[in-house]
ChimeraX commands (.cxc) that place a marker at each C-alpha (Angstrom):
marker #1 position 137.63,40.25,59.62 radius 0.5
marker #1 position 134.26,41.46,58.31 radius 0.5
marker #1 position 133.92,41.29,54.54 radius 0.5
marker #1 position 134.41,44.61,52.74 radius 0.5
marker #1 position 136.62,46.28,55.36 radius 0.5
marker #1 position 140.25,47.02,54.56 radius 0.5
marker #1 position 142.83,46.58,57.29 radius 0.5
marker #1 position 145.05,49.57,57.92 radius 0.5
marker #1 position 148.38,48.94,59.62 radius 0.5
marker #1 position 148.78,50.92,62.81 radius 0.5
marker #1 position 151.42,53.21,61.33 radius 0.5
marker #1 position 149.30,53.97,58.30 radius 0.5
marker #1 position 146.27,54.66,60.51 radius 0.5
marker #1 position 148.32,57.03,62.65 radius 0.5
marker #1 position 149.50,58.89,59.55 radius 0.5
marker #1 position 145.94,59.30,58.26 radius 0.5
marker #1 position 144.71,60.56,61.62 radius 0.5
marker #1 position 147.53,63.11,61.70 radius 0.5
marker #1 position 146.42,64.73,58.45 radius 0.5
marker #1 position 144.77,68.15,59.00 radius 0.5
marker #1 position 141.04,68.22,58.50 radius 0.5
marker #1 position 139.80,70.24,55.53 radius 0.5
marker #1 position 138.99,73.74,56.68 radius 0.5
marker #1 position 135.28,74.43,56.88 radius 0.5
marker #1 position 134.27,76.95,54.26 radius 0.5
marker #1 position 131.63,79.50,55.22 radius 0.5
marker #1 position 129.13,80.71,52.64 radius 0.5
marker #1 position 129.80,84.17,51.21 radius 0.5
marker #1 position 127.92,86.48,48.89 radius 0.5
marker #1 position 129.78,84.80,46.01 radius 0.5
marker #1 position 128.74,81.27,46.98 radius 0.5
marker #1 position 127.02,79.69,43.97 radius 0.5
marker #1 position 123.63,78.21,44.90 radius 0.5
marker #1 position 122.47,77.33,41.38 radius 0.5
marker #1 position 123.57,77.50,37.77 radius 0.5
marker #1 position 121.17,77.96,34.86 radius 0.5
marker #1 position 122.68,77.09,31.49 radius 0.5
marker #1 position 126.05,78.22,32.82 radius 0.5
marker #1 position 124.74,81.45,34.39 radius 0.5
marker #1 position 125.42,81.47,38.12 radius 0.5
marker #1 position 123.00,82.44,40.87 radius 0.5
marker #1 position 124.82,83.35,44.09 radius 0.5
marker #1 position 123.86,83.63,47.71 radius 0.5
marker #1 position 124.26,87.40,47.35 radius 0.5
marker #1 position 121.56,87.45,44.68 radius 0.5
marker #1 position 119.22,85.61,47.05 radius 0.5
marker #1 position 119.96,87.87,50.03 radius 0.5
marker #1 position 119.16,91.00,48.05 radius 0.5
marker #1 position 116.01,89.40,46.61 radius 0.5
marker #1 position 114.81,88.59,50.12 radius 0.5
marker #1 position 115.57,92.11,51.37 radius 0.5
marker #1 position 113.45,93.55,48.55 radius 0.5
marker #1 position 110.37,91.48,49.44 radius 0.5
marker #1 position 107.27,93.26,50.82 radius 0.5
marker #1 position 107.11,93.14,54.61 radius 0.5
marker #1 position 104.30,90.57,54.72 radius 0.5
marker #1 position 106.39,88.04,52.79 radius 0.5
marker #1 position 109.46,88.62,54.95 radius 0.5
marker #1 position 107.53,87.11,57.87 radius 0.5
marker #1 position 107.46,83.68,56.22 radius 0.5
marker #1 position 109.76,80.94,57.60 radius 0.5
marker #1 position 113.33,81.00,56.31 radius 0.5
marker #1 position 113.10,77.52,54.81 radius 0.5
marker #1 position 110.02,78.52,52.82 radius 0.5
marker #1 position 111.57,81.77,51.60 radius 0.5
marker #1 position 114.87,80.15,50.68 radius 0.5
marker #1 position 113.32,77.65,48.33 radius 0.5
marker #1 position 110.77,80.11,46.91 radius 0.5
marker #1 position 113.40,82.76,46.18 radius 0.5
marker #1 position 115.78,80.26,44.61 radius 0.5
marker #1 position 112.99,78.85,42.42 radius 0.5
marker #1 position 112.01,82.35,41.38 radius 0.5
marker #1 position 115.57,83.35,40.44 radius 0.5
marker #1 position 116.00,80.15,38.43 radius 0.5
marker #1 position 112.73,80.78,36.60 radius 0.5
marker #1 position 113.71,84.41,35.94 radius 0.5
marker #1 position 117.04,83.26,34.49 radius 0.5
marker #1 position 115.32,80.76,32.24 radius 0.5
marker #1 position 112.83,83.35,31.01 radius 0.5
marker #1 position 115.50,86.01,30.56 radius 0.5
marker #1 position 117.79,83.65,28.67 radius 0.5
marker #1 position 114.96,82.78,26.31 radius 0.5
marker #1 position 115.27,86.31,24.94 radius 0.5
marker #1 position 118.78,85.62,23.78 radius 0.5
marker #1 position 120.87,88.70,23.12 radius 0.5
marker #1 position 117.82,90.76,22.16 radius 0.5
marker #1 position 117.33,93.07,25.18 radius 0.5
marker #1 position 114.29,95.33,24.74 radius 0.5
marker #1 position 115.04,99.05,24.89 radius 0.5
marker #1 position 112.79,99.69,27.89 radius 0.5
marker #1 position 114.54,96.91,29.83 radius 0.5
marker #1 position 118.01,98.22,28.96 radius 0.5
marker #1 position 117.05,101.76,29.95 radius 0.5
marker #1 position 115.44,100.58,33.19 radius 0.5
marker #1 position 118.60,98.65,34.08 radius 0.5
marker #1 position 120.71,101.75,33.48 radius 0.5
marker #1 position 118.38,103.83,35.66 radius 0.5
marker #1 position 118.44,101.21,38.41 radius 0.5
marker #1 position 122.25,100.98,38.35 radius 0.5
marker #1 position 122.57,104.78,38.45 radius 0.5
marker #1 position 120.10,105.00,41.34 radius 0.5
marker #1 position 121.73,102.26,43.40 radius 0.5
marker #1 position 125.24,103.62,42.94 radius 0.5
marker #1 position 124.13,107.14,43.84 radius 0.5
marker #1 position 122.28,105.89,46.93 radius 0.5
marker #1 position 125.34,103.95,48.06 radius 0.5
marker #1 position 127.58,107.02,47.70 radius 0.5
marker #1 position 125.06,109.19,49.55 radius 0.5
marker #1 position 124.97,106.66,52.38 radius 0.5
marker #1 position 128.76,106.78,52.65 radius 0.5
marker #1 position 128.74,110.60,52.70 radius 0.5
marker #1 position 126.00,110.80,55.29 radius 0.5
marker #1 position 127.51,108.20,57.62 radius 0.5
marker #1 position 130.98,109.70,57.22 radius 0.5
marker #1 position 129.72,113.10,58.32 radius 0.5
marker #1 position 128.21,111.75,61.53 radius 0.5
marker #1 position 129.99,111.62,64.86 radius 0.5
marker #1 position 129.28,112.60,68.45 radius 0.5
marker #1 position 131.71,115.50,68.09 radius 0.5
marker #1 position 129.90,116.76,64.98 radius 0.5
marker #1 position 126.53,116.66,66.75 radius 0.5
marker #1 position 127.96,118.43,69.80 radius 0.5
marker #1 position 129.53,121.13,67.64 radius 0.5
marker #1 position 126.25,121.68,65.79 radius 0.5
marker #1 position 124.39,121.93,69.10 radius 0.5
marker #1 position 126.88,124.44,70.52 radius 0.5
marker #1 position 126.74,126.56,67.36 radius 0.5
marker #1 position 122.95,126.70,67.43 radius 0.5
marker #1 position 122.18,126.96,71.13 radius 0.5
marker #1 position 125.20,128.41,72.99 radius 0.5
marker #1 position 123.86,131.97,72.59 radius 0.5
marker #1 position 120.25,130.92,72.18 radius 0.5
marker #1 position 117.56,133.14,73.61 radius 0.5
marker #1 position 114.21,131.43,73.75 radius 0.5
marker #1 position 110.90,132.97,72.85 radius 0.5
marker #1 position 108.28,134.00,75.35 radius 0.5
marker #1 position 106.21,131.36,77.11 radius 0.5
marker #1 position 103.03,132.12,79.01 radius 0.5
marker #1 position 101.15,130.49,81.85 radius 0.5
marker #1 position 97.52,131.50,81.55 radius 0.5
marker #1 position 93.94,130.59,82.37 radius 0.5
marker #1 position 90.73,131.59,80.65 radius 0.5
marker #1 position 86.98,131.59,81.01 radius 0.5
marker #1 position 85.13,130.87,77.78 radius 0.5
marker #1 position 81.50,131.91,77.26 radius 0.5
marker #1 position 79.21,132.34,74.26 radius 0.5
marker #1 position 78.39,136.06,74.37 radius 0.5
marker #1 position 80.16,139.35,74.93 radius 0.5
marker #1 position 77.62,140.29,77.59 radius 0.5
marker #1 position 78.51,137.21,79.65 radius 0.5
marker #1 position 82.20,137.93,79.28 radius 0.5
marker #1 position 81.78,141.55,80.39 radius 0.5
marker #1 position 79.80,140.48,83.44 radius 0.5
marker #1 position 82.48,137.97,84.40 radius 0.5
marker #1 position 85.20,140.60,83.96 radius 0.5
marker #1 position 83.29,142.97,86.23 radius 0.5
marker #1 position 82.96,140.29,88.92 radius 0.5
marker #1 position 86.69,139.54,88.69 radius 0.5
marker #1 position 87.51,143.25,89.01 radius 0.5
marker #1 position 85.42,143.25,92.17 radius 0.5
marker #1 position 87.47,140.45,93.72 radius 0.5
marker #1 position 85.84,137.22,92.48 radius 0.5
marker #1 position 88.09,134.16,92.38 radius 0.5
marker #1 position 89.12,133.38,88.79 radius 0.5
marker #1 position 89.40,129.60,89.19 radius 0.5
marker #1 position 86.06,129.35,90.94 radius 0.5
marker #1 position 84.35,131.40,88.21 radius 0.5
marker #1 position 85.97,129.29,85.51 radius 0.5
marker #1 position 84.62,126.11,87.09 radius 0.5
marker #1 position 81.17,127.69,87.32 radius 0.5
marker #1 position 80.91,129.67,84.07 radius 0.5
marker #1 position 83.41,128.43,81.46 radius 0.5
marker #1 position 82.14,126.31,78.59 radius 0.5
marker #1 position 85.65,125.29,77.53 radius 0.5
marker #1 position 87.30,121.95,78.40 radius 0.5
marker #1 position 89.67,123.69,80.82 radius 0.5
marker #1 position 86.77,124.94,82.96 radius 0.5
marker #1 position 86.76,122.05,85.46 radius 0.5
marker #1 position 90.47,122.69,85.99 radius 0.5
marker #1 position 89.91,126.32,86.92 radius 0.5
marker #1 position 90.46,127.46,83.32 radius 0.5
marker #1 position 94.18,126.61,83.42 radius 0.5
marker #1 position 95.89,126.28,80.04 radius 0.5
marker #1 position 99.33,125.56,81.48 radius 0.5
marker #1 position 102.44,126.88,79.77 radius 0.5
marker #1 position 102.39,127.59,76.03 radius 0.5
marker #1 position 104.55,129.43,73.52 radius 0.5
marker #1 position 103.93,131.76,70.65 radius 0.5
marker #1 position 101.90,130.19,67.87 radius 0.5
marker #1 position 100.15,127.70,70.13 radius 0.5
marker #1 position 96.94,129.75,70.38 radius 0.5
marker #1 position 94.72,131.46,67.83 radius 0.5
marker #1 position 96.00,134.97,66.91 radius 0.5
marker #1 position 93.32,136.96,68.77 radius 0.5
marker #1 position 93.91,135.05,72.00 radius 0.5
marker #1 position 97.68,135.30,71.63 radius 0.5
marker #1 position 97.54,139.06,71.03 radius 0.5
marker #1 position 95.56,139.53,74.23 radius 0.5
marker #1 position 98.00,137.46,76.29 radius 0.5
marker #1 position 101.08,139.29,74.94 radius 0.5
marker #1 position 99.70,142.62,76.16 radius 0.5
marker #1 position 99.19,141.38,79.73 radius 0.5
marker #1 position 101.53,141.46,82.71 radius 0.5
marker #1 position 101.53,138.59,85.22 radius 0.5
marker #1 position 98.43,138.93,87.41 radius 0.5
marker #1 position 96.46,140.94,84.82 radius 0.5
marker #1 position 93.01,139.93,83.57 radius 0.5
marker #1 position 92.10,140.85,79.99 radius 0.5
marker #1 position 89.03,142.54,78.66 radius 0.5
marker #1 position 86.72,140.18,76.76 radius 0.5
marker #1 position 88.45,138.70,73.70 radius 0.5
marker #1 position 86.54,137.29,70.74 radius 0.5
marker #1 position 87.85,134.24,68.83 radius 0.5
marker #1 position 86.27,131.58,66.67 radius 0.5
marker #1 position 85.48,129.63,69.85 radius 0.5
marker #1 position 83.54,132.39,71.61 radius 0.5
marker #1 position 84.39,135.09,74.15 radius 0.5
marker #1 position 87.32,134.74,76.53 radius 0.5
marker #1 position 88.42,136.43,79.72 radius 0.5
marker #1 position 92.11,135.68,80.19 radius 0.5
marker #1 position 94.29,135.67,83.31 radius 0.5
marker #1 position 98.08,135.74,82.77 radius 0.5
marker #1 position 99.67,133.96,85.76 radius 0.5
marker #1 position 103.32,134.04,84.73 radius 0.5
marker #1 position 105.70,134.66,81.84 radius 0.5
marker #1 position 109.18,133.34,81.04 radius 0.5
marker #1 position 111.75,132.79,78.33 radius 0.5
marker #1 position 111.82,129.29,76.89 radius 0.5
marker #1 position 114.91,127.26,77.76 radius 0.5
marker #1 position 117.10,125.75,75.07 radius 0.5
marker #1 position 116.29,122.09,74.38 radius 0.5
marker #1 position 118.72,119.48,75.65 radius 0.5
marker #1 position 121.14,117.82,73.26 radius 0.5
marker #1 position 119.22,114.54,73.41 radius 0.5
marker #1 position 115.97,116.32,72.52 radius 0.5
marker #1 position 117.39,117.70,69.26 radius 0.5
marker #1 position 120.01,115.04,68.47 radius 0.5
marker #1 position 117.96,113.54,65.64 radius 0.5
marker #1 position 117.21,116.95,64.11 radius 0.5
marker #1 position 120.88,117.98,64.27 radius 0.5
marker #1 position 122.05,114.67,62.83 radius 0.5
marker #1 position 119.68,115.00,59.90 radius 0.5
marker #1 position 120.93,118.51,59.14 radius 0.5
marker #1 position 124.59,117.47,59.42 radius 0.5
marker #1 position 124.04,114.64,56.97 radius 0.5
marker #1 position 122.00,116.74,54.57 radius 0.5
marker #1 position 124.59,119.53,54.61 radius 0.5
marker #1 position 127.35,116.99,53.85 radius 0.5
marker #1 position 125.35,115.54,50.96 radius 0.5
marker #1 position 124.53,119.01,49.56 radius 0.5
marker #1 position 128.19,120.03,49.77 radius 0.5
marker #1 position 129.34,116.90,47.95 radius 0.5
marker #1 position 126.74,117.26,45.22 radius 0.5
marker #1 position 127.71,120.92,44.76 radius 0.5
marker #1 position 131.40,119.95,44.59 radius 0.5
marker #1 position 130.78,117.24,42.00 radius 0.5
marker #1 position 128.50,119.49,39.99 radius 0.5
marker #1 position 131.10,122.23,39.89 radius 0.5
marker #1 position 133.87,119.84,38.86 radius 0.5
marker #1 position 131.79,117.86,36.37 radius 0.5
marker #1 position 131.39,118.54,32.68 radius 0.5
marker #1 position 127.63,118.74,32.33 radius 0.5
marker #1 position 126.00,119.50,29.01 radius 0.5
marker #1 position 122.30,119.99,28.34 radius 0.5
marker #1 position 121.92,120.28,24.57 radius 0.5
marker #1 position 118.88,122.01,23.20 radius 0.5
marker #1 position 116.82,119.54,21.20 radius 0.5
marker #1 position 114.25,120.79,18.74 radius 0.5
marker #1 position 110.74,119.65,19.58 radius 0.5
marker #1 position 111.66,118.52,23.09 radius 0.5
marker #1 position 108.76,119.50,25.35 radius 0.5
marker #1 position 108.15,118.43,28.97 radius 0.5
marker #1 position 104.96,116.63,27.95 radius 0.5
marker #1 position 107.02,114.16,25.89 radius 0.5
marker #1 position 107.78,112.26,29.11 radius 0.5
marker #1 position 104.27,110.83,28.83 radius 0.5
marker #1 position 105.09,109.18,25.51 radius 0.5
marker #1 position 105.87,105.62,26.65 radius 0.5
marker #1 position 105.78,104.40,23.04 radius 0.5
marker #1 position 109.26,105.87,22.50 radius 0.5
marker #1 position 110.80,103.16,24.67 radius 0.5
marker #1 position 108.71,100.27,23.34 radius 0.5
marker #1 position 110.95,99.57,20.33 radius 0.5
marker link #1:1,2 radius 0.2
marker link #1:2,3 radius 0.2
marker link #1:3,4 radius 0.2
marker link #1:4,5 radius 0.2
marker link #1:5,6 radius 0.2
marker link #1:6,7 radius 0.2
marker link #1:7,8 radius 0.2
marker link #1:8,9 radius 0.2
marker link #1:9,10 radius 0.2
marker link #1:10,11 radius 0.2
marker link #1:11,12 radius 0.2
marker link #1:12,13 radius 0.2
marker link #1:13,14 radius 0.2
marker link #1:14,15 radius 0.2
marker link #1:15,16 radius 0.2
marker link #1:16,17 radius 0.2
marker link #1:17,18 radius 0.2
marker link #1:18,19 radius 0.2
marker link #1:19,20 radius 0.2
marker link #1:20,21 radius 0.2
marker link #1:21,22 radius 0.2
marker link #1:22,23 radius 0.2
marker link #1:23,24 radius 0.2
marker link #1:24,25 radius 0.2
marker link #1:25,26 radius 0.2
marker link #1:26,27 radius 0.2
marker link #1:27,28 radius 0.2
marker link #1:28,29 radius 0.2
marker link #1:29,30 radius 0.2
marker link #1:30,31 radius 0.2
marker link #1:31,32 radius 0.2
marker link #1:32,33 radius 0.2
marker link #1:33,34 radius 0.2
marker link #1:34,35 radius 0.2
marker link #1:35,36 radius 0.2
marker link #1:36,37 radius 0.2
marker link #1:37,38 radius 0.2
marker link #1:38,39 radius 0.2
marker link #1:39,40 radius 0.2
marker link #1:40,41 radius 0.2
marker link #1:41,42 radius 0.2
marker link #1:42,43 radius 0.2
marker link #1:43,44 radius 0.2
marker link #1:44,45 radius 0.2
marker link #1:45,46 radius 0.2
marker link #1:46,47 radius 0.2
marker link #1:47,48 radius 0.2
marker link #1:48,49 radius 0.2
marker link #1:49,50 radius 0.2
marker link #1:50,51 radius 0.2
marker link #1:51,52 radius 0.2
marker link #1:52,53 radius 0.2
marker link #1:53,54 radius 0.2
marker link #1:54,55 radius 0.2
marker link #1:55,56 radius 0.2
marker link #1:56,57 radius 0.2
marker link #1:57,58 radius 0.2
marker link #1:58,59 radius 0.2
marker link #1:59,60 radius 0.2
marker link #1:60,61 radius 0.2
marker link #1:61,62 radius 0.2
marker link #1:62,63 radius 0.2
marker link #1:63,64 radius 0.2
marker link #1:64,65 radius 0.2
marker link #1:65,66 radius 0.2
marker link #1:66,67 radius 0.2
marker link #1:67,68 radius 0.2
marker link #1:68,69 radius 0.2
marker link #1:69,70 radius 0.2
marker link #1:70,71 radius 0.2
marker link #1:71,72 radius 0.2
marker link #1:72,73 radius 0.2
marker link #1:73,74 radius 0.2
marker link #1:74,75 radius 0.2
marker link #1:75,76 radius 0.2
marker link #1:76,77 radius 0.2
marker link #1:77,78 radius 0.2
marker link #1:78,79 radius 0.2
marker link #1:79,80 radius 0.2
marker link #1:80,81 radius 0.2
marker link #1:81,82 radius 0.2
marker link #1:82,83 radius 0.2
marker link #1:83,84 radius 0.2
marker link #1:84,85 radius 0.2
marker link #1:85,86 radius 0.2
marker link #1:86,87 radius 0.2
marker link #1:87,88 radius 0.2
marker link #1:88,89 radius 0.2
marker link #1:89,90 radius 0.2
marker link #1:90,91 radius 0.2
marker link #1:91,92 radius 0.2
marker link #1:92,93 radius 0.2
marker link #1:93,94 radius 0.2
marker link #1:94,95 radius 0.2
marker link #1:95,96 radius 0.2
marker link #1:96,97 radius 0.2
marker link #1:97,98 radius 0.2
marker link #1:98,99 radius 0.2
marker link #1:99,100 radius 0.2
marker link #1:100,101 radius 0.2
marker link #1:101,102 radius 0.2
marker link #1:102,103 radius 0.2
marker link #1:103,104 radius 0.2
marker link #1:104,105 radius 0.2
marker link #1:105,106 radius 0.2
marker link #1:106,107 radius 0.2
marker link #1:107,108 radius 0.2
marker link #1:108,109 radius 0.2
marker link #1:109,110 radius 0.2
marker link #1:110,111 radius 0.2
marker link #1:111,112 radius 0.2
marker link #1:112,113 radius 0.2
marker link #1:113,114 radius 0.2
marker link #1:114,115 radius 0.2
marker link #1:115,116 radius 0.2
marker link #1:116,117 radius 0.2
marker link #1:117,118 radius 0.2
marker link #1:118,119 radius 0.2
marker link #1:119,120 radius 0.2
marker link #1:120,121 radius 0.2
marker link #1:121,122 radius 0.2
marker link #1:122,123 radius 0.2
marker link #1:123,124 radius 0.2
marker link #1:124,125 radius 0.2
marker link #1:125,126 radius 0.2
marker link #1:126,127 radius 0.2
marker link #1:127,128 radius 0.2
marker link #1:128,129 radius 0.2
marker link #1:129,130 radius 0.2
marker link #1:130,131 radius 0.2
marker link #1:131,132 radius 0.2
marker link #1:132,133 radius 0.2
marker link #1:133,134 radius 0.2
marker link #1:134,135 radius 0.2
marker link #1:135,136 radius 0.2
marker link #1:136,137 radius 0.2
marker link #1:137,138 radius 0.2
marker link #1:138,139 radius 0.2
marker link #1:139,140 radius 0.2
marker link #1:140,141 radius 0.2
marker link #1:141,142 radius 0.2
marker link #1:142,143 radius 0.2
marker link #1:143,144 radius 0.2
marker link #1:144,145 radius 0.2
marker link #1:145,146 radius 0.2
marker link #1:146,147 radius 0.2
marker link #1:147,148 radius 0.2
marker link #1:148,149 radius 0.2
marker link #1:149,150 radius 0.2
marker link #1:150,151 radius 0.2
marker link #1:151,152 radius 0.2
marker link #1:152,153 radius 0.2
marker link #1:153,154 radius 0.2
marker link #1:154,155 radius 0.2
marker link #1:155,156 radius 0.2
marker link #1:156,157 radius 0.2
marker link #1:157,158 radius 0.2
marker link #1:158,159 radius 0.2
marker link #1:159,160 radius 0.2
marker link #1:160,161 radius 0.2
marker link #1:161,162 radius 0.2
marker link #1:162,163 radius 0.2
marker link #1:163,164 radius 0.2
marker link #1:164,165 radius 0.2
marker link #1:165,166 radius 0.2
marker link #1:166,167 radius 0.2
marker link #1:167,168 radius 0.2
marker link #1:168,169 radius 0.2
marker link #1:169,170 radius 0.2
marker link #1:170,171 radius 0.2
marker link #1:171,172 radius 0.2
marker link #1:172,173 radius 0.2
marker link #1:173,174 radius 0.2
marker link #1:174,175 radius 0.2
marker link #1:175,176 radius 0.2
marker link #1:176,177 radius 0.2
marker link #1:177,178 radius 0.2
marker link #1:178,179 radius 0.2
marker link #1:179,180 radius 0.2
marker link #1:180,181 radius 0.2
marker link #1:181,182 radius 0.2
marker link #1:182,183 radius 0.2
marker link #1:183,184 radius 0.2
marker link #1:184,185 radius 0.2
marker link #1:185,186 radius 0.2
marker link #1:186,187 radius 0.2
marker link #1:187,188 radius 0.2
marker link #1:188,189 radius 0.2
marker link #1:189,190 radius 0.2
marker link #1:190,191 radius 0.2
marker link #1:191,192 radius 0.2
marker link #1:192,193 radius 0.2
marker link #1:193,194 radius 0.2
marker link #1:194,195 radius 0.2
marker link #1:195,196 radius 0.2
marker link #1:196,197 radius 0.2
marker link #1:197,198 radius 0.2
marker link #1:198,199 radius 0.2
marker link #1:199,200 radius 0.2
marker link #1:200,201 radius 0.2
marker link #1:201,202 radius 0.2
marker link #1:202,203 radius 0.2
marker link #1:203,204 radius 0.2
marker link #1:204,205 radius 0.2
marker link #1:205,206 radius 0.2
marker link #1:206,207 radius 0.2
marker link #1:207,208 radius 0.2
marker link #1:208,209 radius 0.2
marker link #1:209,210 radius 0.2
marker link #1:210,211 radius 0.2
marker link #1:211,212 radius 0.2
marker link #1:212,213 radius 0.2
marker link #1:213,214 radius 0.2
marker link #1:214,215 radius 0.2
marker link #1:215,216 radius 0.2
marker link #1:216,217 radius 0.2
marker link #1:217,218 radius 0.2
marker link #1:218,219 radius 0.2
marker link #1:219,220 radius 0.2
marker link #1:220,221 radius 0.2
marker link #1:221,222 radius 0.2
marker link #1:222,223 radius 0.2
marker link #1:223,224 radius 0.2
marker link #1:224,225 radius 0.2
marker link #1:225,226 radius 0.2
marker link #1:226,227 radius 0.2
marker link #1:227,228 radius 0.2
marker link #1:228,229 radius 0.2
marker link #1:229,230 radius 0.2
marker link #1:230,231 radius 0.2
marker link #1:231,232 radius 0.2
marker link #1:232,233 radius 0.2
marker link #1:233,234 radius 0.2
marker link #1:234,235 radius 0.2
marker link #1:235,236 radius 0.2
marker link #1:236,237 radius 0.2
marker link #1:237,238 radius 0.2
marker link #1:238,239 radius 0.2
marker link #1:239,240 radius 0.2
marker link #1:240,241 radius 0.2
marker link #1:241,242 radius 0.2
marker link #1:242,243 radius 0.2
marker link #1:243,244 radius 0.2
marker link #1:244,245 radius 0.2
marker link #1:245,246 radius 0.2
marker link #1:246,247 radius 0.2
marker link #1:247,248 radius 0.2
marker link #1:248,249 radius 0.2
marker link #1:249,250 radius 0.2
marker link #1:250,251 radius 0.2
marker link #1:251,252 radius 0.2
marker link #1:252,253 radius 0.2
marker link #1:253,254 radius 0.2
marker link #1:254,255 radius 0.2
marker link #1:255,256 radius 0.2
marker link #1:256,257 radius 0.2
marker link #1:257,258 radius 0.2
marker link #1:258,259 radius 0.2
marker link #1:259,260 radius 0.2
marker link #1:260,261 radius 0.2
marker link #1:261,262 radius 0.2
marker link #1:262,263 radius 0.2
marker link #1:263,264 radius 0.2
marker link #1:264,265 radius 0.2
marker link #1:265,266 radius 0.2
marker link #1:266,267 radius 0.2
marker link #1:267,268 radius 0.2
marker link #1:268,269 radius 0.2
marker link #1:269,270 radius 0.2
marker link #1:270,271 radius 0.2
marker link #1:271,272 radius 0.2
marker link #1:272,273 radius 0.2
marker link #1:273,274 radius 0.2
marker link #1:274,275 radius 0.2
marker link #1:275,276 radius 0.2
marker link #1:276,277 radius 0.2
marker link #1:277,278 radius 0.2
marker link #1:278,279 radius 0.2
marker link #1:279,280 radius 0.2
marker link #1:280,281 radius 0.2
marker link #1:281,282 radius 0.2
marker link #1:282,283 radius 0.2
view
């Protein structure tokens, strides 16, 4: 028998092999990864520290970040402990602000996510668009020139039967000229006011008198007119979801404000400009 090995009888060996293996423990947020003078640093601390890193540092390899973050937290603990129980006022106030902010943000996230559902989005869509009547949309073309005289001459030629698209290709100085002057479909507010006013007064097939805008002189042909269709649910889903969540948050804040006992005492000498006085928190 090799020296140093202990013989186990077959029955004893069988009994040992029958013992259940220790259950593997998985790391949790409470798993202690270091202790500094009795003060524990947990995996949760490290995870949140990594999440708060600027984006460029988050691209580093995990093994590099793990050690760097752990070293940093250990060093921060050592430095913080060196203060003893003497916590500077500005640090204590900052910690209170940070706690207040984080708790509020967490509650707001719960409210916002709790308000969201497919049914809520569908209901908001139906309420907004079931009886929706869209604004006017226009399909128009134009010929743009520099002077009123040119525009009047073009209008006269069109009145005498000239082809609008052909004249636009020949005469228009605008970018739509090569395309026969076509501007496609557009709604109210898409064009400058003078151009829009001229289009609104036209019926399909009409050609306007010369119209002056900041770009020059236009002769406008209205090809067609229609009412805009309601957007699809998918097109406005994000907008509706944002409003649902904001409405839920506003309602909760209003409810808490109404139920809360909020006092704002008048303090002599308290002026808005005092917020600039950082020396007050440097005690």
